[in-house]
C-alpha positions in Angstrom: 115.1 99.1 93.2 117.2 97.7 90.5 116.7 94.4 88.8 119.9 92.1 88.4 119.5 90.8 84.9 122.2 87.6 86.1 119.5 87.0 88.9 117.0 87.3 86.8 118.5 85.3 84.2 119.8 82.1 86.9 116.6 80.8 87.4 116.7 79.4 83.6 120.0 77.2 84.3 118.1 74.5 85.7 115.9 74.1 82.3 118.6 75.0 80.0 118.1 71.8 77.7 114.2 72.2 77.7 115.0 76.1 77.1 117.4 75.2 74.4 114.7 72.9 72.5 111.9 76.0 72.9 114.5 78.1 71.1 114.9 75.9 68.9 111.4 75.4 67.8 111.4 78.9 68.0 114.1 79.6 65.2 112.7 76.9 62.7 108.9 78.1 62.5 110.7 81.4 62.1 113.1 80.0 59.4 110.3 78.1 57.5 107.8 81.3 57.5 110.6 83.3 55.9 110.8 80.5 53.3 106.9 80.7 52.1 107.3 84.9 50.1 110.5 83.1 48.5 108.4 80.0 47.3 105.7 82.2 46.1 108.5 84.5 44.3 110.2 81.7 42.7 106.4 80.7 41.3 105.5 84.7 40.1 109.2 85.1 38.6 110.2 81.9 37.5 107.8 79.6 36.9 104.9 81.8 35.7 107.2 84.1 33.3 107.7 81.3 30.9 105.5 78.5 29.2 102.7 78.5 30.9 101.4 75.2 29.3 103.9 73.5 31.2 104.0 75.3 34.7 101.3 73.4 36.3 103.7 70.2 37.7 106.3 73.3 38.7 103.2 74.7 40.9 102.1 71.0 41.7 105.7 70.2 43.3 106.3 73.6 44.8 102.3 73.8 46.3 103.3 69.7 47.6 106.9 71.6 49.2 104.8 74.1 50.9 102.3 71.7 52.8 104.8 69.8 53.5 106.7 73.0 55.5 103.5 73.8 56.4 103.4 70.4 58.2 106.7 70.5 59.6 106.1 74.2 61.0 103.2 72.6 62.8 104.6 70.6 64.3 107.7 72.9 65.9 104.6 75.3 66.7 103.3 72.3 68.9 106.2 72.1 70.7 107.5 75.4 71.1 103.3 76.2 72.8 103.1 73.4 74.9 106.7 72.9 76.1 107.2 76.4 76.2 104.2 76.8 78.7 105.5 74.1 80.4 109.1 76.1 81.0 107.4 78.9 81.9 105.1 77.0 84.5 107.6 75.2 86.1 110.0 78.0 86.8 106.4 79.9 88.7 106.1 77.1 90.8 110.2 77.0 91.7 109.9 80.8 92.3 106.7 80.1 94.1 108.3 77.6 96.9 111.6 79.5 97.2 109.7 82.5 98.0 107.5 80.4 100.4 110.5 79.2 101.6 112.1 82.5 102.3 108.9 84.0 104.3 109.0 80.8 106.4 112.2 82.3 107.6 111.2 85.5 108.6 111.0 86.8 112.1 107.8 87.9 113.3 108.6 91.5 113.2 108.8 91.1 109.4 104.9 89.8 109.5 103.8 92.3 112.0 104.8 95.4 109.7 103.7 93.4 106.5 99.7 92.6 105.4 98.7 88.5 104.5 96.9 89.8 101.3 99.6 91.3 100.0 102.1 88.7 100.4 99.7 86.5 99.0 99.5 88.8 95.7 103.2 88.5 95.3 103.0 84.5 95.6 100.2 84.7 93.5 99.6 87.1 90.8 103.1 88.5 90.3 104.3 84.9 90.2 102.0 84.1 87.5 102.9 87.1 85.2 106.6 86.7 86.0 105.8 82.6 84.9 104.2 84.6 81.9 107.7 86.3 80.8 109.7 83.5 81.7 108.0 81.6 79.0 107.2 83.9 75.9 110.4 86.5 76.7 113.2 84.5 75.1 110.5 82.8 72.8 108.9 85.7 71.4 112.0 88.5 71.1 114.4 85.2 69.4 111.7 84.4 67.2 110.7 88.3 66.5 113.7 89.0 66.2 115.0 86.3 63.2 112.1 87.2 61.0 112.8 91.1 61.4 116.7 90.2 60.9 115.7 87.5 57.7 112.9 89.7 56.4 114.7 93.3 56.1 117.8 91.4 54.6 115.5 89.5 52.0 113.9 93.2 51.3 116.9 95.2 50.9 118.6 92.0 48.5 115.0 92.7 46.3 115.1 96.5 46.6 117.3 98.5 48.5 116.1 102.1 48.2 113.2 100.5 49.2 113.9 99.4 52.6 115.6 102.6 53.1 112.5 103.8 53.3 111.0 101.6 55.0 114.1 102.0 57.8 113.1 105.8 58.1 110.3 104.6 60.1 112.2 102.9 62.5 114.1 105.7 65.0 110.0 107.4 64.8 108.5 104.5 66.2 111.8 103.5 69.0 110.7 107.4 70.3 107.0 106.1 70.7 108.4 102.9 71.9 110.7 104.7 74.8 108.4 107.2 76.0 105.5 105.2 76.5 107.4 102.5 77.8 108.3 103.7 80.7 104.6 105.2 81.5 103.9 101.6 81.3 106.3 101.0 83.8 104.9 103.5 86.5 101.5 102.1 85.9 102.5 98.0 85.9 103.8 99.3 89.5 100.9 101.3 90.9 98.8 98.0 89.3 100.6 95.7 91.6 100.1 97.5 94.3 96.5 98.6 94.1 95.3 94.6 93.6 97.9 94.4 97.1 95.0 96.4 98.7 92.2 94.1 97.5 93.5 91.2 98.6 94.3 92.7 101.7 90.9 94.0 102.2 89.5 90.5 101.1 91.6 88.4 103.3 90.8 90.4 106.4 87.5 90.7 105.6 87.0 86.9 104.8 89.1 85.9 107.8 87.2 88.2 110.4 83.6 87.5 109.2 82.1 86.5 112.2 83.3 89.3 113.5 81.7 91.7 110.8 78.6 89.4 110.9 78.3 89.8 114.9 78.7 93.6 114.6 76.2 93.9 111.4 79.1 95.8 109.5 78.1 93.9 106.0 77.5 97.1 104.4 81.3 98.9 105.9 83.4 96.1 104.3 81.6 96.1 100.9 82.3 99.7 101.1 85.7 99.4 102.0 86.3 96.6 99.5 84.5 99.1 97.0 87.2 101.7 97.4 90.2 98.9 97.1 88.3 97.7 94.3 88.1 101.0 92.2 91.4 101.9 93.0 92.7 98.9 90.7 90.3 100.1 88.0 91.7 103.0 88.2 95.3 102.0 88.1 94.2 99.8 85.2 92.4 102.5 83.5 95.6 104.4 83.0 97.8 101.8 82.2 95.2 100.8 79.2 95.3 104.4 78.4 99.4 103.9 77.9 98.8 100.9 76.3 96.3 102.4 73.9 98.9 105.0 72.8 101.4 102.9 72.3 99.1 100.7 69.8 97.3 103.1 68.1 101.0 105.2 67.4 102.3 101.8 66.1 99.6 100.5 64.6 99.5 104.5 62.9 103.3 104.2 61.5 102.4 100.9 60.2 99.4 101.2 58.2 101.7 104.6 57.1 104.5 101.8 55.9 102.5 100.1 54.3 100.9 102.9 52.1 104.3 104.2 51.3 105.6 100.7 49.7 102.3 100.2 47.8 103.2 103.8 46.4 106.6 103.7 46.0 106.7 99.6 44.6 103.8 100.7 41.8 106.2 103.7 40.6 109.0 101.0 40.7 107.2 98.7 38.7 106.1 102.1 36.0 109.8 102.4 36.1 110.6 99.4 35.4 112.9 99.4 38.4 110.7 96.4 39.9 108.5 93.8 38.7 105.1 92.9 39.7 106.0 89.2 41.5 108.7 91.3 43.4 106.6 93.7 44.6 104.2 90.8 45.8 106.8 88.7 47.3 107.9 92.1 49.1 104.6 93.2 50.6 104.3 89.4 52.0 107.8 90.1 53.8 107.0 93.7 54.7 104.0 91.2 57.3 107.3 90.1 59.1 108.9 93.3 59.2 105.3 94.7 60.8 104.7 91.8 62.9 107.3 92.6 65.4 106.1 96.0 65.2 102.3 95.4 65.6 103.5 92.7 68.4 105.8 95.2 70.3 103.0 97.2 72.5 102.0 93.8 73.8 105.5 92.0 74.6 106.5 95.7 76.5 103.8 95.4 78.3 104.3 91.8 79.5 108.1 92.8 79.8 106.9 95.1 81.9 104.2 93.1 84.2 107.4 90.2 84.5 110.0 92.9 85.2 107.8 94.5 88.3 106.7 90.9 89.1 110.4 89.5 89.5 111.2 93.4 91.5 108.2 92.5 94.1 109.8 88.9 94.3 113.5 90.1 94.5 112.5 92.5 97.4 111.0 90.3 99.3 114.0 87.5 98.7 116.7 90.5 99.4 114.8 90.7 103.2 117.2 89.1 105.8 115.6 87.1 108.6 116.0 89.7 111.8 116.3 86.1 113.9 118.7 83.8 112.6 121.2 81.1 113.6 124.2 82.5 114.3 127.4 80.9 113.0 129.3 77.9 115.3 125.3 78.1 117.2 124.9 75.4 119.9 122.8 72.1 119.5 120.6 71.6 122.4 120.9 67.9 123.5 119.6 68.0 127.5 117.9 70.7 128.8 117.3 71.4 132.5 115.1 74.5 131.9 117.1 76.9 134.1 115.8 80.6 132.4 118.0 84.0 132.8 116.9 87.3 131.8 119.9 89.5 132.4 119.5 92.9 132.5 116.9 93.2 129.5 115.8 95.7 127.3 113.6 95.9 124.6 111.4 97.7 122.1 109.3 96.5 119.2 111.1 99.3 116.9 113.8 101.4 117.1 111.2 104.9 116.9 109.1 103.0 119.4 109.4 103.3 123.7 110.9 100.6 125.8 108.9 97.7 127.0 111.1 95.8 129.0 113.6 98.2 131.2 116.7 96.7 132.7 115.1 93.3 133.7 116.5 90.7 135.7 115.0 87.3 136.5 115.8 83.9 137.1 113.9 80.4 137.0 115.3 77.1 138.0 114.9 73.9 136.5 110.8 72.6 137.0 110.0 75.4 138.3 106.4 76.5 137.7 106.6 80.4 138.1 103.6 82.7 136.9 103.6 86.1 135.8 101.0 88.4 136.6 100.7 92.7 136.5 98.8 94.7 134.5 97.7 95.3 130.6 100.9 96.6 128.7 103.7 95.4 131.3 105.3 93.1 128.9 104.5 89.8 130.1 103.8 88.1 126.9 106.8 90.1 125.4 109.1 88.3 127.9 107.7 85.0 127.3 108.6 85.6 123.4 111.7 86.4 124.0 113.0 83.1 125.1 111.7 81.3 121.7 113.5 84.0 120.1 110.2 85.3 118.1 112.3 88.5 118.6 115.7 89.2 119.9 116.5 91.7 123.2 117.3 95.2 122.6 120.2 95.0 125.3 121.0 92.3 128.2 120.5 89.0 127.4 117.9 85.7 128.2 119.9 82.7 129.0 118.8 78.8 129.1 120.9 76.7 130.8 123.5 79.3 131.1 124.0 79.8 127.4 122.7 82.9 125.3 119.7 82.0 123.4 121.5 84.1 120.3 124.0 81.3 120.4 121.6 78.4 120.7 120.6 77.1 117.3 117.4 78.3 116.4 115.6 75.4 115.6 117.7 73.1 118.4 115.8 76.0 121.3 112.2 75.9 119.9 112.0 72.6 119.6 112.7 72.7 123.5 109.7 75.4 124.1 106.7 74.3 124.3 103.7 77.2 123.7 99.7 77.4 124.7 98.2 80.6 124.3 94.6 81.4 124.5 94.1 82.5 120.9 94.6 78.4 119.6 95.7 78.5 115.9 94.3 74.9 114.3 95.0 74.2 110.5 92.2 73.1 108.5 92.5 68.9 108.0 91.5 66.4 110.5 92.1 66.0 114.4 95.0 63.9 114.2 97.1 65.9 111.7 96.3 68.9 114.4 97.9 66.9 116.9 100.5 65.4 115.0 101.8 69.0 114.6 104.1 68.8 117.1 106.2 65.8 116.3 105.1 64.8 112.3 107.3 61.8 113.0 104.8 60.5 116.0 102.7 57.0 115.7 98.5 57.1 115.9 99.1 55.6 119.4 101.6 58.4 120.6 99.0 60.9 118.9 96.2 59.1 121.4 98.1 59.1 124.1 99.0 62.9 124.0 95.0 63.5 123.7 94.1 61.4 126.6 97.1 62.7 128.8 95.3 65.9 127.6 91.9 65.5 128.5 90.6 65.7 124.9 90.3 61.9 124.1 86.8 61.6 125.2 85.5 64.6 123.0 87.3 63.4 120.2 86.3 59.7 120.5 82.6 61.1 120.5 83.0 62.9 117.0 81.2 61.0 113.8 84.8 60.3 112.5 86.9 60.2 115.8 90.6 61.3 115.1 90.5 61.5 111.5 87.3 64.1 112.2 87.5 67.4 109.5 87.6 70.5 111.8 87.7 73.2 109.1 89.6 76.3 109.0 90.9 77.3 112.6 88.9 74.6 113.9 85.6 76.5 113.7 83.5 73.1 114.5 85.3 73.1 118.1 84.5 75.1 121.2 86.7 77.2 122.7 88.0 74.5 125.5 87.9 71.4 122.8 90.4 73.8 120.5 92.5 74.1 123.9 92.9 70.8 124.6 94.0 69.8 121.4 96.9 72.6 121.4 98.0 71.4 124.6 97.6 67.6 123.1 100.0 69.2 120.4 102.2 69.8 123.1 102.4 67.1 124.9 103.4 64.9 121.7 106.1 67.8 121.7 107.7 66.8 125.1 109.3 69.9 125.4 111.6 71.0 128.2 110.1 74.3 128.9 106.7 75.6 128.8 104.8 79.4 128.2 101.4 79.3 129.0 100.1 82.6 127.7 96.8 83.2 129.3 95.8 79.8 128.3 92.3 79.6 129.9 91.3 83.7 130.0 88.7 82.9 127.2 86.9 79.7 128.6 84.0 79.2 130.6 84.1 77.8 134.4 83.0 74.0 133.1 86.1 74.6 130.2 88.9 76.0 132.0 88.4 73.0 134.7 89.5 70.3 132.2 92.4 72.3 130.5 93.8 73.7 133.8 93.8 69.6 134.7 95.6 69.3 130.7 97.5 72.3 131.8 98.8 70.8 135.2 99.4 67.1 133.6 101.5 68.7 131.1 103.7 71.1 133.6 104.7 68.2 135.5 108.6 68.2 135.9 109.0 70.9 133.1 109.9 74.6 133.7 106.9 76.4 133.5 106.0 80.6 133.0 102.4 81.2 133.6 101.1 84.1 132.0 98.2 84.3 134.6 94.8 85.9 134.3 92.8 84.5 136.7 93.6 83.1 140.1 92.6 79.4 139.5 95.8 79.5 137.1 98.2 80.6 139.9 97.0 78.3 142.8 100.0 76.0 142.1 102.6 78.3 141.5 105.6 78.1 143.5 106.5 81.6 142.7 104.4 84.6 141.5 106.4 87.0 140.1 105.0 90.9 139.7 105.1 92.7 136.2 104.5 96.6 135.6 106.4 99.1 133.6 108.9 99.7 136.0 110.0 95.9 135.8 110.1 93.1 138.5 108.1 94.9 141.4 107.5 91.5 143.6 107.8 88.2 144.1 107.1 85.1 146.3 103.6 82.9 146.8 100.4 83.9 146.9 99.9 84.4 150.5 103.4 86.3 150.9 102.6 88.9 148.1 98.8 89.0 149.9 100.7 89.9 153.4 103.1 92.8 151.9 99.2 94.6 150.7 101.5 96.0 147.6 101.2 95.8 144.3 99.9 92.5 144.2 97.3 92.5 146.4 95.8 95.9 144.7 95.9 93.8 141.8 94.2 91.1 143.2 91.6 93.1 145.2 90.4 95.1 141.7 90.4 91.9 139.5 93.3 93.0 137.0 95.5 90.9 135.6 93.3 88.0 138.1 
């Protein structure tokens, strides 16, 4: 994937004044650095070439001027170092926020395919390297280019023949840089992929540490991490090898260049075409020509890391959300809650089999409908189509007669509340987790929602009450307590449509009773779809819909379906999905 130079440079635009200041300081430090050898030449060729008894005051004056220039150079260098890093850090911050904001817009389909650890690597490692590139690239290239051009011009004035000899080394250097630069580029890309593997392995193992320890599989996880880490090590070794080849080649050429200047310059003194002061000045300026060459390996490395980081940043930013609001989308106001599935077909990917096939179903406003059926029949998939976590492959899902694809996405999802079996709570306080359902809600509203969810009593029994910290994913709470907090969160959201996705299947009997009471309170007066796992979940259902891989095969109340002695009766008898 190519990189758009215009896009790469566009991130400087909001910081152009700071960039101009940094580049101005870079030019100032380079210009001042180029003055020092000229002042040395003035002392050796002019001041010391005449009456030495009167030379000392002139030397002091020149020395004082040099000290003044050193102070000015130090001030410029301070601004360059500090504000240059501030520039890089600000740009890195902008990129990270932009990338994270874009990730929030991507559909579940993208995250189903992706790996969280790799995304974390792109948000952290890649953007840190890119921030360093944004800071150093313009500053270093301008700095060293100014020194190189300035020094080369002065050297040509001192001795054009000696300068042409030096110039002959540059094409050879260029060949080495091009060849090893390509190798560095390949190894840099591989580095990013390998460190992403390390992040993925660490994230998965640490997130699932309870499962790991419950199966006593710590050695297996260490072995998998060992393999990922050694893969990254091997990749870094390849990078260091290419870097060493480049650095060694450049260093060797630089040393040959210095030897050539000493030998040919000494010959010029012998033949009286060059004086000692000019040779000393020449050698001082050679350092300014050589320094950019010596830094070239590091600068090339940094350039490749920065471009690789931007390429990986660009890859994600160019991903279009599969689910987004269309132009002219309708914003919902009053929602009755009538849901209709019209000849719905769905598959998760083009090469996968259809999960839903020509399924049609209507749910009236305020109706409580239970979906039952064997695992894999598409119950959760069907419910995921209502808030547009996925879009239908064919057919349509309607809400109050409006195709959900024509409803503004935020408006649609604010109208649908979901209580899942796998509750996700954020690290922080219970108050914050409940308020997640409505960030503008008052503390009084949060407490009211907790009471409705039958969670107030256990919350107030905690040492810090609603401000108790619950740890990552709510690990300090029981399953029933976490579920009731999630229900309180939906109470606070107050949506007209509810989806209970096997919300009580993982709970013990006592916890299930409390959660079931909360769910029934929440469902009152709302259109409710329940994915049933236990009979207790569906006993109040006005209608039970039996779903198999052939679609909707039966509908009715519990008693009606039992009397038919069909699929539902068989599921009930065997305990499958009930």
